[in-house]
C-alpha positions as CSV (number, residue, x, y, z in Angstrom):
1,X,-8.6,-26.5,-10.1
2,X,-5.0,-27.1,-9.1
3,X,-2.7,-24.2,-8.1
4,X,0.2,-22.7,-10.0
5,X,-1.9,-22.1,-13.1
6,X,-0.2,-20.4,-16.0
7,X,-1.8,-17.4,-17.7
8,X,-3.8,-17.6,-20.9
9,X,-3.3,-14.2,-22.5
10,X,-4.9,-14.4,-25.9
11,X,-4.6,-11.3,-28.1
12,X,-3.7,-8.0,-26.4
13,X,-6.7,-5.7,-26.2
14,X,-9.2,-8.5,-27.1
15,X,-11.5,-10.0,-24.5
16,X,-12.1,-13.7,-24.7
17,X,-13.8,-16.3,-22.5
18,X,-10.6,-18.4,-22.5
19,X,-8.4,-15.5,-21.2
20,X,-7.2,-15.6,-17.6
21,X,-4.3,-14.2,-15.6
22,X,-1.9,-16.8,-14.2
23,X,-1.9,-17.6,-10.5
24,X,-0.2,-14.9,-8.4
25,X,0.1,-13.1,-5.1
26,X,1.0,-9.5,-4.0
27,X,-0.5,-7.9,-7.1
28,X,-2.4,-4.5,-7.1
29,X,-6.0,-3.8,-8.2
30,X,-8.4,-1.0,-9.1
31,X,-12.0,-0.3,-10.0
32,X,-12.5,2.3,-12.7
33,X,-15.3,4.9,-13.1
34,X,-17.2,2.4,-15.3
35,X,-17.1,-0.4,-12.7
36,X,-14.5,-2.5,-14.6
37,X,-11.9,-4.4,-12.5
38,X,-8.2,-4.1,-13.1
39,X,-5.2,-6.2,-12.1
40,X,-1.5,-5.5,-12.4
41,X,1.6,-7.6,-11.8
42,X,2.6,-9.4,-8.6
43,X,4.6,-12.6,-8.1
44,X,3.1,-15.4,-10.2
45,X,3.0,-17.5,-13.3
46,X,3.3,-16.3,-16.9
47,X,2.1,-17.8,-20.2
48,X,4.8,-20.4,-20.1
49,X,4.2,-21.5,-16.5
50,X,7.4,-19.7,-15.3
51,X,7.2,-18.1,-11.8
52,X,8.6,-14.7,-10.9
53,X,7.4,-11.1,-10.9
54,X,5.0,-9.9,-13.6
55,X,4.1,-6.6,-15.3
56,X,0.9,-7.6,-17.1
57,X,-2.2,-5.4,-16.9
58,X,-5.6,-7.0,-17.1
59,X,-9.2,-5.7,-17.3
60,X,-12.3,-7.7,-16.5
61,X,-15.8,-6.6,-17.4
62,X,-18.2,-7.8,-14.6
63,X,-21.1,-7.9,-17.1
64,X,-19.4,-10.4,-19.4
65,X,-16.9,-11.9,-16.9
66,X,-14.3,-11.8,-19.6
67,X,-10.6,-10.9,-19.1
68,X,-8.7,-8.7,-21.5
69,X,-4.9,-8.5,-21.5
70,X,-4.3,-4.8,-21.9
71,X,-0.6,-4.0,-21.4
72,X,2.8,-5.5,-20.3
73,X,4.5,-8.8,-21.0
74,X,3.0,-12.3,-21.1
75,X,6.3,-13.6,-19.7
76,X,8.0,-13.0,-16.3
77,X,10.4,-10.2,-15.4
78,X,9.0,-7.7,-17.9
79,X,11.2,-4.7,-18.2
80,X,10.0,-1.1,-17.8
81,X,9.7,1.3,-20.7
82,X,9.7,4.7,-19.1
83,X,9.6,7.0,-22.1
84,X,9.6,10.7,-21.4
85,X,8.7,11.9,-17.9
86,X,5.1,13.2,-18.0
87,X,4.3,12.1,-21.5
88,X,1.9,9.3,-22.2
89,X,2.9,6.8,-25.0
90,X,1.6,3.5,-26.2
91,X,5.0,1.9,-25.6
92,X,5.3,2.9,-22.0
93,X,4.9,0.3,-19.3
94,X,6.0,-0.2,-15.7
95,X,8.5,-2.9,-15.0
96,X,7.6,-6.2,-13.3
97,X,7.0,-5.8,-9.5
98,X,5.1,-7.0,-6.4
99,X,3.9,-5.3,-3.2
100,X,3.3,-1.9,-4.9
101,X,0.4,0.4,-4.0
102,X,-2.4,1.7,-6.1
103,X,-5.1,4.5,-6.3
104,X,-8.0,5.4,-8.6
105,X,-8.4,9.2,-9.0
106,X,-11.6,11.2,-9.5
107,X,-11.3,10.9,-13.3
108,X,-11.1,7.2,-13.2
109,X,-7.4,7.0,-14.0
110,X,-5.3,4.2,-12.4
111,X,-2.2,5.1,-10.4
112,X,0.7,2.8,-9.4
113,X,3.7,3.5,-7.1
114,X,6.8,1.6,-6.0
115,X,7.0,-2.1,-5.0
116,X,9.7,-4.7,-5.3
117,X,11.0,-5.3,-8.8
118,X,13.9,-5.7,-11.2
119,X,16.5,-3.0,-12.1
120,X,15.2,-1.2,-15.1
121,X,18.7,-1.1,-16.5
122,X,18.6,-4.8,-17.0
123,X,21.4,-5.7,-14.5
124,X,19.2,-8.5,-13.1
125,X,19.3,-7.0,-9.6
126,X,16.1,-6.8,-7.5
127,X,15.2,-4.0,-5.2
128,X,12.6,-1.4,-4.2
129,X,11.2,1.2,-6.6
130,X,9.8,4.7,-6.2
131,X,8.4,5.4,-9.7
132,X,4.8,6.8,-9.9
133,X,2.7,5.8,-13.0
134,X,-0.7,6.9,-14.3
135,X,-2.8,4.7,-16.6
136,X,-5.6,6.2,-18.6
137,X,-8.5,3.7,-18.8
138,X,-9.8,5.6,-21.9
139,X,-6.6,5.9,-24.0
140,X,-5.1,2.7,-22.5
141,X,-1.7,4.4,-22.2
142,X,0.8,4.6,-19.3
143,X,2.6,7.8,-18.2
144,X,5.7,7.9,-16.0
145,X,4.8,10.8,-13.7
146,X,7.4,10.9,-10.9
147,X,10.2,9.1,-9.2
148,X,13.4,7.4,-10.3
149,X,14.0,4.8,-13.0
150,X,16.5,3.0,-10.8
151,X,16.4,0.7,-7.7
152,X,16.5,1.8,-4.0
153,X,16.2,5.5,-4.6
154,X,16.3,7.7,-1.4
155,X,13.5,10.1,-0.6
156,X,13.6,13.9,-1.2
157,X,11.4,15.4,1.5
158,X,11.8,19.1,1.1
159,X,9.9,21.2,3.7
160,X,7.1,19.6,5.6
161,X,3.7,20.8,4.4
162,X,5.2,22.5,1.2
163,X,4.6,20.9,-2.2
164,X,7.6,21.0,-4.6
165,X,8.4,19.6,-8.0
166,X,11.6,18.1,-6.5
167,X,9.9,16.2,-3.7
168,X,9.5,12.4,-4.0
169,X,9.0,9.5,-1.5
170,X,11.9,7.0,-1.3
171,X,11.6,3.5,-2.8
172,X,9.4,1.2,-0.7
173,X,7.2,-1.9,-0.5
174,X,4.1,-2.7,1.6
175,X,3.1,0.9,2.1
176,X,-0.6,1.9,2.4
177,X,-2.6,4.3,0.3
178,X,-5.7,6.4,0.2
179,X,-7.4,8.6,-2.4
180,X,-9.4,11.5,-0.8
181,X,-12.5,13.3,-2.0
182,X,-10.5,16.0,-3.6
183,X,-8.7,13.5,-5.8
184,X,-5.4,13.7,-4.0
185,X,-3.4,10.5,-3.5
186,X,-2.0,9.7,0.0
187,X,0.9,7.4,0.9
188,X,2.1,6.2,4.3
189,X,5.1,4.2,5.5
190,X,6.2,0.8,4.2
191,X,9.6,-0.8,4.3
192,X,11.8,1.5,2.3
193,X,14.4,4.2,1.9
194,X,14.6,7.4,3.9
195,X,16.3,10.7,2.9
196,X,19.7,9.2,3.6
197,X,19.0,6.1,1.6
198,X,18.8,3.9,4.8
199,X,16.2,1.1,4.7
200,X,13.8,0.3,7.5
201,X,10.1,0.7,8.4
202,X,9.0,4.3,7.5
203,X,6.3,6.5,9.1
204,X,6.3,9.3,6.6
205,X,3.0,10.5,5.2
206,X,2.8,12.0,1.7
207,X,0.2,13.7,-0.4
208,X,0.3,13.8,-4.2
209,X,-1.8,16.3,-6.2
210,X,-2.6,14.8,-9.7
211,X,-3.3,18.4,-11.0
212,X,0.0,19.9,-10.1
213,X,2.0,16.7,-10.3
214,X,3.7,17.5,-7.0
215,X,4.3,15.6,-3.8
216,X,4.0,17.1,-0.3
217,X,5.6,15.6,2.8
218,X,2.8,16.0,5.4
219,X,3.9,14.1,8.6
220,X,6.4,11.7,10.1
221,X,10.2,11.3,10.0
222,X,12.5,11.8,7.0
223,X,15.0,9.4,8.5
224,X,14.8,6.0,10.1
225,X,17.9,6.6,12.3
226,X,16.2,8.4,15.1
227,X,17.6,9.8,18.4
228,X,18.5,6.9,20.7
229,X,19.9,4.8,17.9
230,X,16.7,3.0,16.9
231,X,16.5,2.2,13.2
232,X,12.8,2.7,13.4
233,X,10.8,5.8,14.3
234,X,8.6,5.0,17.3
235,X,5.1,6.4,17.5
236,X,4.1,9.5,19.4
237,X,0.7,8.5,20.7
238,X,-0.3,11.4,22.9
239,X,-3.7,10.9,24.6
240,X,-6.1,8.3,23.2
241,X,-8.9,10.0,21.4
242,X,-7.2,13.4,21.3
243,X,-5.7,14.9,18.1
244,X,-2.4,16.8,18.4
245,X,0.1,18.2,16.0
246,X,2.9,16.1,17.6
247,X,1.1,12.8,17.3
248,X,2.4,10.3,14.6
249,X,2.2,6.5,14.1
250,X,5.4,4.6,14.3
251,X,7.1,3.2,11.3
252,X,5.5,0.1,9.8
253,X,4.7,-2.0,6.8
254,X,1.8,-4.2,5.7
255,X,-0.8,-2.2,7.6
256,X,-4.5,-1.8,6.8
257,X,-6.1,1.5,5.6
258,X,-9.5,3.0,5.1
259,X,-11.0,6.4,4.2
260,X,-14.3,7.3,6.0
261,X,-17.3,9.3,4.8
262,X,-15.8,12.6,6.1
263,X,-12.6,12.0,4.1
264,X,-10.4,11.2,7.1
265,X,-7.7,8.6,6.7
266,X,-7.5,5.5,9.0
267,X,-4.6,3.2,9.7
268,X,-4.4,0.0,11.6
269,X,-1.6,-2.3,12.7
270,X,1.1,-3.8,10.6
271,X,4.7,-4.8,11.4
272,X,6.6,-1.9,12.9
273,X,7.6,0.1,15.9
274,X,5.7,1.0,19.0
275,X,6.0,4.0,21.3
276,X,9.5,2.9,22.5
277,X,10.8,2.0,19.0
278,X,10.4,-1.8,19.8
279,X,9.5,-3.8,16.7
280,X,6.6,-6.2,16.5
281,X,3.0,-6.7,15.3
282,X,1.0,-3.6,16.0
283,X,-2.7,-3.3,16.8
284,X,-3.0,0.5,17.1
285,X,-5.7,2.4,15.2
286,X,-5.1,5.9,14.0
287,X,-7.1,8.6,12.3
288,X,-5.6,11.4,10.2
289,X,-7.7,14.6,9.6
290,X,-6.8,15.8,6.1
291,X,-8.1,19.3,6.9
292,X,-6.1,20.1,10.0
293,X,-3.3,17.6,9.3
294,X,-3.4,16.0,12.7
295,X,-3.2,12.4,13.8
296,X,-5.4,10.9,16.5
297,X,-4.6,7.6,18.3
298,X,-8.1,6.1,18.5
299,X,-7.7,2.5,19.8
300,X,-5.3,-0.4,20.5
301,X,-2.0,-0.6,22.4
302,X,0.9,1.8,22.2
303,X,3.2,-1.1,23.0
304,X,3.8,-4.4,21.2
305,X,4.2,-6.2,24.6
306,X,5.5,-9.7,25.0
307,X,2.8,-12.3,24.3
308,X,3.4,-16.0,24.0
309,X,5.2,-17.3,21.0
310,X,5.8,-15.8,17.5
311,X,6.6,-12.3,16.6
312,X,6.2,-9.7,19.4
313,X,2.9,-8.0,19.4
314,X,-0.4,-7.4,21.3
315,X,-3.0,-10.1,21.8
316,X,-6.6,-9.5,20.8
317,X,-9.5,-8.7,23.3
318,X,-12.6,-10.3,21.6
319,X,-15.3,-9.7,24.2
320,X,-18.7,-11.2,23.2
321,X,-19.3,-11.9,19.5
322,X,-21.6,-9.3,17.9
323,X,-21.4,-7.0,20.9
324,X,-19.5,-3.7,20.7
325,X,-17.4,-2.8,23.7
326,X,-14.7,-0.1,24.4
327,X,-12.3,-2.8,25.6
328,X,-12.5,-4.9,22.4
329,X,-9.6,-4.7,20.0
330,X,-8.1,-7.0,17.3
331,X,-4.6,-8.4,18.1
332,X,-1.5,-7.1,16.4
333,X,-1.2,-8.3,12.8
334,X,0.2,-7.7,9.3
335,X,-1.5,-7.9,6.0
336,X,-5.2,-7.9,6.9
337,X,-8.0,-6.9,4.5
338,X,-10.0,-3.7,5.2
339,X,-13.2,-2.1,3.9
340,X,-15.3,1.0,4.7
341,X,-19.1,0.4,4.3
342,X,-21.8,2.9,3.3
343,X,-22.7,3.7,6.9
344,X,-19.1,4.7,7.7
345,X,-18.1,1.6,9.7
346,X,-14.6,0.2,9.2
347,X,-14.2,-3.6,8.7
348,X,-11.1,-5.7,9.2
349,X,-10.5,-9.3,8.4
350,X,-7.6,-11.7,9.1
351,X,-3.9,-11.3,8.5
352,X,-0.9,-12.9,10.1
353,X,-1.0,-12.0,13.8
354,X,-1.9,-12.7,17.4
355,X,-5.1,-14.3,18.7
356,X,-6.7,-13.8,22.2
357,X,-4.0,-15.9,23.9
358,X,-1.1,-14.1,22.1
359,X,-0.3,-17.1,19.9
360,X,0.9,-16.2,16.4
361,X,-0.7,-17.5,13.2
362,X,-3.1,-16.9,10.2
363,X,-6.3,-15.3,11.5
364,X,-9.9,-15.4,10.2
365,X,-11.5,-13.0,12.6
366,X,-13.8,-10.3,11.2
367,X,-14.1,-7.0,13.1
368,X,-16.2,-3.9,12.8
369,X,-15.2,-0.4,14.1
370,X,-17.7,2.4,14.3
371,X,-15.9,5.8,14.4
């Protein structure tokens, strides 16, 4: 089929073999407790073939392979209806956006945070969001849970390690997320707003407890304007393979993330800042222990280096295909796909980055990392 396909929405709430979302990129997705697949928003085509950001929510049943339009508008630039903070309502809906993050909690509810979208006031301006939403897959209703109903909101960090009702991450795009075994939702970095409202690559780590409805700032910087004048927090790498309270990845966006069988959080690459605060494509691999709250630099380079051509970043060391080696490491990249398998191995595919010679382009290399 040709590209740029418009959506066929049918009747809201009714599955139909003819229904299908329009072509799109940078949307978010979930799998619920029943195994159904969910899709929200992104930049793409509506029911009229118009192209912009969307706020449509779709469900597909893998058994029937039928799509159901559940919520949101069938036209582009759908406006948010926030309702009352903390109160679910049939009329509530997040505004159109792309490059947001998502989680599924232990109860099978779907969560959505931030992204790039339109001003909810209807001014027509586009910017970053920091609103947090919960969608109940049983009641089919959205709840606005936290954050602002305006664009480019700065973060409120409070005291590191202390949850508070007043805490909230700043607006951002291209962050990464994890949901741990306790049902808590974790958020790291992205391109966004710090505590002063300045915008650059962030390295703040946040934990949200769905039971208490409170955010906790766990690690990283609250400002992007760090000592030395860099508008990006450089990483503190410490010793490779050794956890330390002072360790922290540098600010970045469009990284990859996994959670392992022990509940530890993993982070790889992205576009951001190395140990010196120099910007480029990163290939560092980090592990965060949610019990002791320490980061460990596990693999990759602490410097983006100066490879041939393209965006600065580290080249890949491939070794022999199918053979593990300590020296092997993927090149620096942004926007790869990542999975964790049942045996606890981490898998990484593609992205925009550097090959074995340092040349920049779209990659199709598949990697496995065994913790």
